[in-house]
Backbone as numpy.savetxt, mean C-alpha at the origin, in Angstrom:
# Nx Ny Nz CAx CAy CAz Cx Cy Cz
-6.40 -79.63 13.83 -6.87 -79.22 12.26 -8.10 -78.45 12.94
-9.05 -78.35 13.14 -10.27 -77.71 13.84 -10.02 -76.53 14.74
-8.72 -76.63 15.86 -7.94 -75.86 15.95 -7.50 -74.79 15.21
-6.59 -75.07 14.41 -6.16 -74.29 13.40 -7.14 -73.40 12.54
-8.07 -73.75 12.20 -9.61 -73.23 11.67 -9.73 -71.96 12.06
-9.98 -73.25 13.58 -10.79 -72.13 14.36 -9.81 -70.54 14.90
-8.31 -70.92 14.81 -7.59 -69.75 15.03 -7.78 -68.68 13.68
-7.61 -69.74 12.34 -7.76 -68.60 11.35 -9.01 -67.81 11.49
-10.11 -68.28 11.86 -11.28 -67.43 11.75 -11.20 -66.53 12.73
-10.83 -66.74 13.68 -10.42 -65.66 14.67 -9.44 -64.43 14.35
-8.24 -64.86 13.67 -7.64 -64.21 12.92 -8.11 -63.23 12.40
-8.69 -63.57 11.09 -9.74 -63.31 10.23 -10.83 -62.44 10.75
-11.39 -62.71 11.86 -12.29 -61.77 12.73 -11.72 -60.44 13.21
-10.96 -60.91 13.72 -10.23 -59.66 14.46 -9.12 -58.75 13.40
-9.00 -59.10 12.26 -8.40 -58.13 11.14 -9.33 -57.64 10.56
-10.59 -58.20 10.15 -12.06 -57.65 9.78 -12.29 -56.68 10.48
-12.13 -57.26 11.92 -13.02 -55.95 13.14 -11.67 -54.76 12.76
-10.73 -54.94 12.66 -9.73 -53.74 13.10 -9.66 -52.78 11.69
-9.71 -53.39 10.74 -10.24 -52.48 9.53 -11.55 -51.90 9.56
-12.61 -52.66 10.06 -13.81 -51.84 10.16 -13.23 -50.83 11.50
-12.93 -51.38 12.61 -12.22 -50.01 13.61 -11.60 -48.33 12.94
-10.72 -48.96 12.05 -10.18 -48.09 11.10 -10.64 -47.45 10.73
-11.31 -47.60 9.71 -12.61 -47.11 9.06 -13.34 -46.10 9.47
-13.96 -46.92 10.95 -14.84 -45.85 11.82 -13.98 -44.98 12.68
-13.20 -45.12 12.80 -11.95 -44.12 13.37 -11.66 -42.81 11.98
-11.19 -43.48 11.02 -11.16 -42.21 9.88 -12.27 -41.29 9.30
-13.27 -42.47 9.56 -15.08 -41.48 9.55 -14.83 -40.56 10.52
-14.91 -41.06 11.93 -14.83 -40.13 12.97 -14.08 -38.82 12.67
-12.85 -39.13 12.46 -11.84 -38.01 12.14 -12.40 -37.27 11.62
-12.54 -37.50 10.07 -13.03 -36.73 9.05 -14.52 -35.75 9.46
-15.21 -36.40 10.47 -16.33 -35.66 10.87 -15.91 -34.76 11.97
-15.13 -34.71 12.94 -14.76 -34.03 13.90 -13.58 -32.93 12.87
-12.77 -32.93 12.00 -12.45 -32.10 11.27 -13.69 -31.15 10.55
-14.51 -31.72 10.24 -15.49 -30.94 9.13 -16.22 -30.10 10.29
-16.46 -30.57 11.94 -17.00 -29.65 12.80 -16.29 -28.54 13.25
-14.85 -29.21 13.27 -13.94 -27.95 13.43 -13.79 -26.71 12.58
-13.60 -26.98 11.43 -13.73 -26.41 10.32 -15.03 -25.34 9.88
-16.28 -25.99 10.32 -17.60 -25.32 10.41 -17.41 -24.16 11.47
-16.82 -24.67 13.20 -16.56 -24.15 14.05 -15.87 -22.65 13.52
-14.97 -22.74 13.03 -13.94 -21.44 12.58 -14.54 -20.68 11.64
-15.36 -21.70 10.89 -16.17 -20.85 9.71 -17.03 -19.70 10.52
-17.30 -20.79 11.19 -18.70 -19.97 12.09 -17.81 -18.77 13.07
-17.00 -19.33 13.51 -16.32 -17.83 14.12 -15.73 -16.80 13.83
-15.44 -16.97 12.77 -14.84 -16.33 11.85 -16.09 -15.42 10.95
-17.09 -15.74 10.36 -18.61 -14.82 10.34 -18.91 -14.34 11.21
-18.86 -14.82 12.89 -19.14 -14.00 13.77 -18.33 -12.82 14.15
-17.24 -13.41 14.02 -16.12 -11.87 14.08 -16.41 -10.89 13.04
-16.54 -11.23 11.83 -17.01 -10.30 10.94 -18.31 -9.51 11.25
-19.50 -10.34 11.37 -20.59 -9.50 12.01 -20.47 -8.89 12.88
-19.35 -9.30 14.19 -19.29 -8.02 15.16 -18.87 -7.17 14.83
-17.55 -7.04 13.89 -16.97 -5.77 13.49 -17.77 -4.84 12.77
-18.40 -5.46 12.03 -19.57 -4.56 11.34 -20.52 -4.12 11.96
-20.79 -5.00 12.84 -22.13 -4.36 13.93 -21.20 -2.87 14.83
-20.06 -3.08 15.11 -19.26 -1.91 15.96 -18.88 -0.86 14.81
-18.64 -1.21 13.63 -18.45 0.11 12.79 -19.56 0.85 11.81
-20.60 -0.12 12.18 -22.01 0.46 11.98 -22.47 1.78 13.08
-22.18 0.86 14.59 -22.53 1.81 15.62 -21.76 2.88 15.79
-20.19 2.72 15.29 -19.26 3.87 15.57 -19.61 4.86 14.59
-20.09 4.60 13.65 -20.80 5.79 12.20 -21.88 6.09 12.86
-23.04 5.47 12.99 -23.62 6.47 13.69 -23.63 7.48 14.83
-22.70 6.83 15.55 -22.54 8.01 16.88 -21.69 9.15 16.07
-21.18 8.95 14.87 -20.55 9.97 14.45 -21.81 11.29 14.01
-22.38 10.39 13.44 -23.62 10.84 12.61 -23.86 11.94 13.10
-24.27 11.19 14.58 -25.41 12.08 15.72 -24.82 13.22 16.30
-23.29 12.79 16.39 -22.29 13.67 17.08 -22.08 14.69 16.24
-21.98 14.24 15.13 -20.95 15.59 13.98 -22.13 16.93 14.32
-21.19 17.72 13.71 -21.90 19.28 13.49 -22.29 19.58 11.88
-21.97 18.46 10.94 -22.33 18.63 9.81 -23.39 17.49 9.32
-24.32 17.85 8.56 -24.90 16.70 8.12 -24.43 15.72 7.15
-23.28 16.66 5.73 -22.58 16.18 5.00 -21.39 16.31 4.77
-20.48 15.86 4.13 -19.13 16.40 3.85 -18.26 15.88 3.12
-17.35 16.20 2.48 -16.23 15.18 1.53 -15.49 16.36 0.56
-14.52 15.53 -0.44 -13.82 16.50 -0.96 -13.95 16.13 -2.40
-13.11 16.81 -3.50 -13.02 16.32 -4.77 -11.71 16.96 -5.09
-10.68 16.05 -5.78 -9.43 15.92 -6.37 -9.38 16.48 -7.82
-8.94 17.76 -7.85 -8.96 18.67 -9.26 -7.94 17.80 -9.97
-7.25 18.47 -11.23 -6.45 18.01 -12.35 -4.52 18.47 -11.59
-3.86 17.74 -11.79 -2.91 18.06 -11.38 -2.45 19.61 -11.94
-1.53 20.35 -11.37 -1.19 21.70 -12.54 0.49 21.51 -12.93
1.01 21.51 -13.64 1.96 21.39 -14.77 2.87 22.40 -13.88
2.59 23.49 -13.85 3.55 24.96 -13.67 3.54 24.85 -12.04
2.56 24.89 -11.37 2.86 25.00 -9.58 3.30 23.66 -8.93
3.33 22.42 -9.82 3.06 21.40 -9.42 2.64 20.96 -8.18
1.19 21.68 -8.26 0.18 21.59 -6.86 -1.11 20.78 -7.39
-1.94 20.01 -6.83 -3.24 19.65 -7.09 -4.06 20.55 -6.17
-5.31 21.08 -7.06 -6.68 21.49 -6.00 -7.56 20.51 -5.65
-8.03 20.86 -4.14 -8.78 20.05 -3.56 -9.95 20.84 -3.28
-11.24 20.70 -3.77 -12.37 20.90 -3.33 -13.44 20.76 -2.00
-13.35 21.20 -0.75 -13.92 20.66 -0.03 -15.44 21.26 0.15
-16.24 20.32 0.49 -17.55 20.78 0.59 -18.22 19.91 1.85
-19.48 21.12 2.69 -19.87 20.76 4.22 -21.46 21.49 4.00
-22.23 20.76 4.44 -23.76 21.19 5.15 -23.39 21.24 6.41
-23.75 22.61 7.41 -23.62 22.12 8.81 -25.26 21.72 9.33
-25.45 21.03 10.52 -26.48 20.77 10.90 -27.91 21.93 11.30
-26.66 22.67 11.69 -27.64 24.04 12.03 -27.14 25.23 11.18
-27.82 25.71 10.84 -27.43 26.86 9.78 -28.76 28.17 9.91
-27.94 29.31 10.38 -28.61 30.55 10.01 -27.72 31.77 9.64
-28.58 32.87 9.51 -27.90 33.95 8.71 -26.56 34.31 9.26
-26.09 34.00 10.34 -24.61 34.51 10.70 -23.82 33.30 11.12
-24.01 32.29 10.16 -23.23 31.39 10.59 -22.14 31.27 9.97
-20.65 31.23 10.17 -19.45 31.10 9.11 -18.83 30.08 9.49
-18.17 29.71 8.39 -17.41 28.22 8.60 -15.80 28.56 7.89
-15.49 28.00 8.87 -13.78 28.22 8.21 -13.06 26.13 8.11
-12.16 26.31 7.59 -11.35 24.64 7.71 -10.05 25.49 8.04
-9.38 24.45 9.29 -8.00 25.16 9.50 -7.40 23.93 9.33
-5.99 24.03 8.61 -5.44 23.28 8.05 -3.83 23.47 9.06
-3.13 22.83 9.79 -2.62 23.01 10.69 -2.46 24.33 11.28
-1.42 25.41 11.36 -1.96 26.97 11.79 -2.78 27.68 10.79
-3.02 27.32 9.38 -3.89 27.60 8.77 -5.31 28.05 8.61
-6.19 29.31 9.10 -7.49 29.11 9.07 -8.25 29.94 7.86
-8.99 29.26 6.94 -9.17 29.93 6.12 -11.08 29.78 5.96
-11.76 30.77 5.45 -12.86 30.52 5.48 -13.63 29.85 4.60
-14.88 29.69 4.50 -15.13 29.01 3.48 -16.65 29.60 2.56
-16.46 29.24 1.49 -17.82 30.20 0.96 -19.29 29.52 0.84
-19.99 30.45 1.09 -21.43 30.17 1.37 -22.05 29.85 0.16
-22.65 28.66 -0.45 -23.10 28.31 -1.54 -24.66 27.40 -1.29
-25.99 28.42 -1.07 -27.11 27.85 -0.79 -26.89 27.19 0.76
-27.03 25.65 0.84 -27.04 25.58 2.40 -25.47 25.24 2.74
-25.09 24.92 1.68 -23.46 24.07 1.95 -22.19 25.28 1.99
-21.20 24.87 2.13 -19.91 25.92 2.47 -19.00 25.09 1.51
-18.32 25.77 0.79 -16.85 25.32 -0.03 -16.07 25.79 -0.19
-14.93 25.19 -0.52 -13.60 25.97 -0.37 -12.61 25.09 -1.07
-11.96 25.23 -2.16 -10.65 24.85 -2.78 -9.11 25.32 -2.46
-8.48 24.51 -2.21 -7.18 25.07 -1.82 -6.07 24.22 -2.50
-4.94 24.44 -2.97 -4.21 23.49 -3.56 -2.97 23.23 -2.94
-2.55 21.55 -3.23 -1.82 21.05 -1.70 -0.70 20.50 -2.99
0.56 20.12 -2.76 1.69 19.32 -3.30 1.16 17.91 -2.96
1.59 17.07 -3.62 1.65 15.41 -3.85 1.96 14.79 -2.33
2.96 15.47 -1.69 3.24 14.87 -0.58 2.59 15.12 0.75
1.76 16.08 0.31 0.91 16.69 1.66 -0.45 15.73 2.10
-0.38 15.61 3.68 -1.45 14.66 4.22 -2.12 15.46 4.86
-3.58 15.43 4.40 -4.70 16.79 4.44 -5.78 16.06 5.52
-5.41 16.72 6.88 -6.43 16.80 7.92 -6.90 17.95 8.40
-8.19 18.46 7.56 -8.25 20.04 8.36 -9.45 19.43 9.84
-9.35 20.58 10.05 -10.13 21.00 11.37 -11.66 21.60 10.85
-12.98 21.48 10.83 -13.94 22.26 10.49 -14.40 22.72 11.93
-14.39 24.38 11.35 -14.96 25.37 13.09 -16.00 26.01 12.27
-17.17 25.74 12.93 -18.26 26.47 12.54 -18.30 27.49 13.98
-18.87 28.94 13.42 -18.93 29.79 14.21 -20.29 30.72 14.23
-20.84 30.87 15.44 -21.90 31.85 15.11 -22.49 32.28 16.26
-22.54 33.69 16.07 -22.73 34.71 17.14 -21.59 34.46 18.28
-20.66 34.26 17.79 -19.19 34.26 18.93 -18.93 32.87 19.32
-20.16 32.09 18.96 -19.50 30.47 19.22 -19.00 29.93 18.58
-17.68 29.29 19.23 -17.12 28.19 18.12 -17.20 26.66 18.19
-17.70 26.13 17.31 -17.69 24.84 17.39 -16.43 24.00 16.54
-15.87 22.80 16.93 -14.71 22.38 16.28 -15.34 20.82 16.11
-14.62 20.33 14.72 -14.63 18.96 14.63 -13.39 18.17 13.58
-12.68 17.17 13.94 -11.87 17.05 12.82 -13.17 15.31 12.20
-13.32 15.76 11.08 -14.06 14.72 10.38 -13.41 14.07 9.32
-13.81 12.36 9.53 -12.91 11.76 8.50 -13.23 11.84 7.16
-14.29 12.26 6.91 -14.59 12.20 5.47 -14.01 13.44 4.84
-13.18 14.19 5.53 -12.66 15.43 4.88 -11.13 15.14 5.11
-10.57 13.68 5.34 -9.19 13.86 5.76 -8.62 13.33 4.27
-7.83 13.32 3.34 -7.05 13.32 2.46 -5.43 12.76 2.81
-5.60 11.49 2.05 -4.39 10.79 2.81 -3.10 10.77 1.67
-3.42 10.55 0.54 -2.52 9.89 -0.41 -2.70 10.77 -1.96
-2.82 12.41 -2.14 -2.62 13.03 -2.99 -1.96 12.21 -4.42
-1.24 11.87 -4.18 -0.20 11.52 -5.05 -0.60 10.33 -5.93
-1.20 9.18 -5.00 -1.97 7.98 -5.69 -3.07 8.67 -6.53
-3.39 9.73 -6.43 -5.14 10.48 -7.51 -4.16 10.86 -8.80
-2.80 11.15 -9.01 -2.53 11.94 -9.65 -1.23 11.30 -10.82
-0.36 10.27 -10.22 0.20 9.54 -10.49 0.40 8.06 -10.45
0.84 6.98 -11.59 0.90 5.94 -11.14 1.93 5.55 -10.41
1.79 4.34 -9.89 2.89 3.78 -9.03 3.60 2.39 -8.92
4.40 2.13 -9.15 5.29 0.94 -9.00 5.08 0.02 -7.83
4.98 -1.06 -7.44 5.55 -1.97 -6.32 6.10 -3.09 -6.56
7.64 -2.81 -7.04 8.75 -3.43 -7.54 9.36 -4.37 -6.18
9.46 -5.84 -6.36 10.61 -6.17 -5.66 11.34 -7.05 -6.08
12.45 -7.42 -5.58 13.38 -8.83 -5.87 13.09 -9.83 -5.12
13.32 -10.94 -6.09 13.07 -12.28 -5.33 14.08 -13.12 -6.30
14.75 -14.02 -5.22 16.03 -14.65 -6.25 17.43 -14.39 -4.91
18.62 -14.75 -5.51 19.57 -14.76 -4.44 20.60 -13.79 -5.01
21.13 -13.02 -3.77 22.30 -12.34 -3.55 23.04 -12.20 -2.70
24.50 -11.74 -3.09 25.40 -11.93 -1.95 26.53 -11.10 -2.05
27.36 -10.99 -1.37 29.27 -10.17 -1.50 29.74 -10.39 -0.97
31.09 -9.79 -1.54 32.51 -10.04 -0.38 32.56 -9.45 0.50
32.75 -9.10 1.49 32.88 -8.15 2.58 34.70 -8.11 2.51
35.55 -8.73 1.83 36.56 -8.32 2.04 37.17 -8.63 0.29
38.57 -8.03 0.00 39.12 -8.00 -1.62 39.25 -9.62 -2.03
38.69 -9.76 -2.77 38.26 -8.59 -4.10 36.69 -8.29 -3.84
36.53 -7.18 -3.57 35.10 -7.13 -3.88 34.20 -7.72 -4.57
32.83 -7.80 -4.39 31.97 -8.52 -5.37 30.47 -8.45 -5.10
29.98 -8.15 -6.15 28.14 -8.26 -5.12 27.46 -8.77 -6.34
26.86 -9.91 -5.95 25.94 -10.70 -6.83 24.49 -10.53 -7.09
23.84 -10.70 -7.88 22.50 -10.87 -7.83 22.15 -11.99 -9.06
21.00 -12.42 -8.80 20.28 -13.29 -9.84 18.96 -13.74 -9.03
17.88 -13.67 -10.39 16.57 -13.84 -10.19 16.11 -12.85 -10.96
14.71 -12.16 -10.06 14.02 -10.85 -10.71 13.57 -10.39 -10.15
13.16 -9.05 -10.93 12.17 -8.04 -10.09 10.54 -8.24 -10.56
9.87 -8.42 -9.67 8.95 -8.30 -9.55 7.83 -7.23 -9.82
7.03 -7.14 -10.55 6.38 -5.63 -10.62 4.74 -5.44 -10.62
4.02 -4.64 -9.34 3.24 -4.86 -9.63 2.89 -3.15 -9.76
1.37 -2.71 -10.55 1.34 -1.66 -10.45 -0.02 -1.00 -10.51
-0.40 0.49 -9.89 -1.51 0.95 -9.98 -1.84 2.28 -10.75
-2.75 2.40 -11.21 -2.84 3.47 -11.96 -4.02 4.23 -12.00
-4.16 5.86 -11.81 -4.98 6.58 -11.43 -5.57 6.79 -12.50
-7.00 7.31 -11.92 -8.37 7.81 -13.16 -8.30 8.83 -14.29
-6.74 9.66 -13.80 -6.45 10.44 -14.84 -5.89 10.17 -15.92
-5.61 8.69 -16.08 -4.97 8.08 -17.06 -3.72 8.30 -17.32
-2.69 8.87 -16.03 -1.72 9.23 -16.72 -0.54 7.40 -16.32
-0.59 6.91 -17.06 0.00 5.47 -16.69 1.64 5.71 -17.29
2.45 4.48 -17.00 3.48 4.41 -17.53 4.03 4.26 -18.99
5.24 4.89 -20.07 5.33 4.74 -20.91 6.48 3.89 -21.43
7.33 3.76 -20.33 8.93 3.19 -20.04 9.15 2.52 -18.96
9.75 1.70 -18.80 10.56 0.82 -17.38 11.69 -0.07 -17.50
12.71 0.36 -16.67 13.72 -0.03 -16.72 14.38 -0.58 -16.07
15.19 -1.16 -15.46 16.13 -1.15 -14.07 17.30 -1.11 -14.52
18.05 -0.01 -13.51 19.05 0.40 -13.83 20.47 0.30 -12.84
21.76 0.05 -12.94 22.69 -0.31 -12.30 23.80 0.96 -12.50
23.84 1.60 -10.87 24.88 2.59 -11.09 25.84 2.21 -10.57
27.51 2.98 -10.75 28.46 2.31 -9.80 29.37 4.00 -9.60
29.17 4.11 -8.57 29.32 5.69 -8.08 28.72 6.63 -9.39
27.54 6.93 -9.46 26.72 7.61 -10.28 26.77 7.37 -11.56
27.55 6.32 -11.91 27.79 6.33 -13.31 26.92 5.02 -13.99
26.13 4.89 -14.82 25.45 3.61 -15.37 25.99 2.44 -16.15
26.32 1.10 -15.43 26.86 0.57 -15.93 26.04 -0.53 -16.49
24.72 -0.82 -16.34 24.05 -2.05 -16.93 23.05 -1.09 -17.06
22.27 -1.96 -18.01 20.44 -1.81 -18.04 19.87 -2.56 -18.53
18.38 -2.91 -17.80 17.40 -4.02 -18.13 16.50 -3.40 -18.84
15.87 -3.23 -19.87 14.91 -2.53 -20.46 13.78 -3.76 -20.45
12.68 -3.12 -19.51 11.43 -4.05 -19.39 10.52 -3.86 -20.77
9.90 -5.41 -21.00 8.93 -5.27 -22.47 7.72 -5.09 -21.83
7.24 -4.70 -20.88 5.82 -4.09 -20.40 5.91 -2.89 -19.79
4.94 -2.18 -19.71 4.78 -0.72 -18.69 3.97 -0.99 -17.47
3.35 -2.12 -17.21 2.65 -1.91 -16.04 3.04 -3.43 -15.25
2.73 -4.66 -15.05 2.46 -6.07 -14.64 3.27 -6.33 -15.24
4.74 -6.93 -14.62 5.26 -8.24 -15.11 6.88 -8.46 -14.33
7.87 -9.06 -14.72 9.10 -9.33 -14.44 10.30 -8.94 -15.23
10.95 -8.82 -14.65 12.87 -8.26 -15.24 13.86 -9.42 -15.07
13.93 -9.92 -15.45 14.90 -10.94 -15.24 16.54 -10.27 -15.15
17.33 -10.99 -14.15 18.63 -10.45 -13.63 19.56 -11.33 -13.36
20.85 -11.11 -13.69 21.92 -12.00 -13.20 23.08 -11.18 -13.45
23.74 -10.78 -12.18 24.76 -9.89 -12.13 26.08 -10.03 -11.16
27.34 -9.71 -11.39 28.23 -9.96 -10.78 29.37 -9.08 -11.24
29.24 -7.65 -9.98 30.20 -6.54 -10.00 31.21 -6.72 -9.24
32.53 -6.72 -9.93 33.72 -6.36 -9.52 33.90 -4.95 -8.66
34.27 -4.77 -7.66 34.36 -3.48 -7.07 35.88 -3.27 -6.34
36.02 -1.86 -6.68 36.98 -1.35 -5.34 36.34 -0.73 -4.14
37.45 -1.25 -2.92 36.98 -0.38 -1.65 36.47 1.00 -1.59
35.39 1.45 -1.09 34.41 2.43 -0.93 33.46 2.72 -2.14
33.61 2.01 -3.24 32.55 2.41 -4.42 31.34 1.77 -3.79
30.12 2.83 -4.63 28.97 2.68 -3.98 28.11 2.33 -5.23
27.49 1.09 -4.96 26.64 0.18 -5.99 25.01 0.37 -5.89
24.19 1.00 -6.83 22.81 0.88 -6.86 22.21 0.72 -7.31
20.95 0.20 -7.57 20.32 -0.85 -8.40 18.59 -0.21 -8.23
18.16 0.58 -9.17 16.73 0.48 -9.05 16.02 0.86 -10.50
14.75 0.60 -10.13 13.43 0.95 -11.11 13.49 2.21 -11.17
13.66 2.35 -12.73 13.66 3.92 -13.19 12.35 3.75 -14.03
11.10 4.62 -13.83 10.03 4.66 -15.32 9.67 6.05 -15.33
9.37 5.94 -16.47 8.69 7.23 -16.89 7.45 7.59 -17.46
6.68 8.07 -16.81 5.00 8.41 -17.00 4.64 9.24 -18.26
3.44 9.53 -18.64 3.06 9.95 -19.82 3.25 11.72 -19.60
3.42 11.99 -18.57 3.70 13.61 -18.13 5.32 13.79 -18.30
5.78 12.51 -18.39 7.08 12.93 -18.52 7.99 12.95 -17.27
7.21 13.07 -16.13 7.79 12.47 -14.95 8.59 11.18 -14.81
9.48 11.26 -13.96 10.55 10.20 -13.83 10.30 9.45 -12.44
10.03 8.32 -12.02 9.84 7.64 -10.94 10.85 6.55 -10.77
11.92 7.07 -9.64 12.71 6.09 -9.15 12.46 5.09 -8.05
12.86 4.02 -8.24 12.43 2.99 -7.11 13.42 2.14 -6.60
13.98 2.42 -5.52 15.29 2.06 -5.07 15.39 0.40 -4.78
16.16 -0.61 -5.44 16.12 -1.68 -5.03 16.98 -2.52 -4.28
18.41 -2.06 -4.63 19.69 -2.32 -4.38 20.45 -1.25 -3.40
21.35 -1.22 -2.59 22.19 -0.47 -2.25 23.68 -1.09 -1.35
24.64 -0.99 -2.21 26.04 -1.79 -1.19 27.36 -0.39 -1.46
27.85 -0.95 -0.30 29.28 0.04 -0.57 30.12 -0.79 -0.25
31.19 -1.24 -1.23 31.94 -2.24 -1.44 32.74 -2.43 0.03
33.34 -2.99 0.70 33.90 -3.55 1.92 32.98 -2.67 3.16
32.31 -2.55 2.79 31.21 -2.43 4.20 30.72 -4.07 4.59
30.97 -4.05 6.09 30.54 -5.63 6.33 28.99 -5.99 6.15
28.33 -4.52 6.94 27.08 -4.93 6.99 26.21 -4.12 5.81
25.52 -4.94 5.28 24.65 -5.12 4.14 23.29 -4.39 4.13
22.85 -3.35 3.73 21.34 -3.25 4.25 20.36 -3.88 3.65
20.83 -5.14 2.29 19.17 -5.48 1.62 18.80 -4.93 1.13
17.59 -5.60 0.89 16.80 -4.96 -0.40 15.72 -4.03 -0.12
15.34 -2.94 -0.80 14.30 -2.34 -0.17 12.98 -2.78 -1.09
11.92 -2.24 -0.41 10.58 -2.51 -1.56 9.74 -1.12 -1.30
10.00 -0.42 -0.20 8.99 1.10 -0.35 9.75 2.01 -0.96
11.09 2.67 -1.23 11.29 3.41 -1.19 11.13 3.94 -2.91
10.68 5.67 -2.89 10.27 5.84 -4.01 10.66 7.51 -4.03
10.97 7.80 -5.32 11.04 9.25 -5.84 10.35 9.60 -7.26
9.84 10.84 -7.14 9.28 11.28 -8.59 10.02 12.75 -8.90
10.31 12.76 -9.92 11.16 14.11 -10.30 10.89 14.78 -11.89
10.53 15.86 -11.90 9.79 16.49 -12.70 10.46 16.71 -13.71
9.96 17.03 -14.95 10.30 17.32 -16.16 12.04 18.78 -15.84
11.82 19.09 -15.42 12.71 20.05 -15.07 13.75 19.47 -13.92
13.97 18.77 -13.49 14.82 17.97 -12.49 14.25 18.07 -11.45
13.35 18.80 -10.73 12.77 19.30 -9.44 12.05 17.64 -8.70
12.83 17.24 -7.53 12.38 16.39 -6.96 11.13 16.62 -6.06
9.90 15.88 -6.67 8.40 16.59 -6.16 8.12 15.78 -5.10
8.78 14.65 -4.87 8.23 13.69 -4.28 9.16 12.43 -3.88
9.91 12.13 -2.19 10.95 11.16 -2.04 10.48 10.61 -0.47
10.26 9.36 -0.52 9.77 8.65 0.61 11.24 7.71 0.63
11.67 7.60 1.76 12.91 6.73 1.61 12.52 5.54 3.12
12.43 4.46 2.81 12.67 3.28 3.51 13.16 3.22 4.64
13.03 3.02 6.02 13.89 3.17 6.96 13.94 2.10 7.52
């Protein structure tokens, strides 16, 4: 009896010790994880600080070696007649004399800037698909100096003038590579959007499906910015027929924006899938002024 009692005591002691050990191990694991998280956070913070230091150093070096004390640009109002946007460039040279002349070079085109006090100014019109990387040329007494300055680069004029959608399809789709040909899509088109400061927002958005350029189905959106369009399609086709699905939006200036979502040719075994970055902008007179095709 004493041995049995002793055995129970030993077993109970071992069980309590094991529970305590497990508790201590779990506590230690938690502390290790917290330490690892703290180290990761510290490393990320250090990485950000180092990147910021390098960025500041690069900026200071650029300022030190630059030919100008300041420079920049302003984007004007979109001209509906010329379909162009005026951009005004301004800069102030570090060294300025009575004989200083300043030019901006756009590709092969070199244009003299107008002197206004200690500044030099130039306004030039561009199309919305232009990317602008002008070179500063400062001439004084026959000596030429050149600089490509980051603050004069204009990447996307389009986004300063027009609203933009970012539609993408989420769901299931499939097709038959042999007769009878069909194409199926079930899910939703998720829409994000951005608007320019000019206020030219969208007034109508829809998803349209065409078969050989004929509209066969339209989904009207009940929003003009962010939202979803639910779709459920099953199209029966003949060999060689072309099926296209695209989001079509109209803005306040009556420009049409088309975003390709789906493209399928019946009988073609390799389907290109869904698109996310295709965009076309068409003027009210039918002229295409912007066309980006995702490769």
